[in-house]
C-alpha positions as CSV (number, residue, x, y, z in Angstrom):
1,M,0.0,0.0,0.0
2,Q,1.3,3.5,-0.8
3,T,2.1,5.7,2.2
4,G,0.0,8.6,0.8
5,M,-3.1,6.5,0.9
6,R,-2.9,5.5,4.5
7,K,-5.4,6.9,7.0
8,H,-4.3,8.7,10.1
9,L,-5.4,7.7,13.6
10,T,-4.2,9.1,17.0
11,D,-2.6,6.5,19.2
12,E,-5.7,6.6,21.4
13,Q,-8.0,6.0,18.5
14,F,-5.8,3.2,17.2
15,L,-5.8,1.4,20.6
16,E,-9.5,1.9,21.1
17,L,-10.3,0.5,17.6
18,S,-7.9,-2.4,17.8
19,A,-9.2,-3.3,21.3
20,D,-12.8,-3.2,20.1
21,I,-12.1,-5.4,17.2
22,A,-10.0,-7.9,19.3
23,G,-12.8,-8.0,22.0
24,A,-15.5,-8.7,19.3
25,W,-13.2,-11.4,17.8
26,L,-12.6,-13.0,21.1
27,E,-16.3,-13.1,22.0
28,D,-17.3,-14.5,18.6
29,A,-14.6,-17.2,18.7
30,S,-14.9,-18.3,22.3
31,L,-17.1,-21.3,23.2
32,D,-16.3,-21.1,26.9
33,N,-17.2,-18.3,29.3
34,I,-14.6,-15.5,29.0
35,W,-15.9,-13.4,31.9
36,Q,-15.4,-13.7,35.6
37,E,-16.9,-11.5,38.3
38,E,-14.7,-10.1,41.0
39,D,-15.7,-9.9,44.7
40,N,-16.5,-6.2,44.2
41,G,-18.8,-6.9,41.3
42,D,-16.5,-5.9,38.5
43,E,-16.2,-8.2,35.5
44,R,-13.0,-9.0,33.7
45,Y,-11.7,-11.6,31.3
46,T,-10.7,-14.9,32.8
47,D,-6.9,-15.5,32.7
48,D,-7.1,-17.7,29.6
49,A,-9.4,-15.2,27.9
50,Q,-7.0,-12.3,28.7
51,D,-4.1,-14.3,27.2
52,R,-6.1,-15.0,24.1
53,F,-7.3,-11.3,23.9
54,N,-3.6,-10.2,24.0
55,D,-2.7,-12.5,21.2
56,I,-5.7,-11.4,19.1
57,L,-4.9,-7.7,19.8
58,D,-1.3,-8.2,18.5
59,T,-2.7,-9.7,15.3
60,V,-5.3,-7.0,14.8
61,Q,-2.8,-4.2,15.4
62,G,-0.4,-5.8,13.0
63,M,-3.1,-5.9,10.3
64,L,-4.3,-2.3,11.0
65,N,-0.7,-1.0,10.8
66,E,-0.7,-2.0,7.1
67,Y,-3.6,0.5,6.5
68,V,-3.3,3.3,9.0
69,E,-0.5,5.6,10.3
70,V,-0.6,6.2,14.0
71,I,0.0,9.8,15.1
72,K,1.5,10.3,18.5
73,L,-0.1,13.3,20.3
């Protein structure tokens, strides 16, 4: 892809977009429960789901980096 055709995103936009895509991918691909509730009522990914999310996030960010340029603000 030519550099002049790349879209620009701030680093915050890039992280939010890539995390949203990775979260949706994880939820769609998971057969097991990916959420656990903390004693205070907060929900978070299980340890296995968090590891998988991190792997997916790396993949998504690698793919997005081919199409967007991240602007540090």
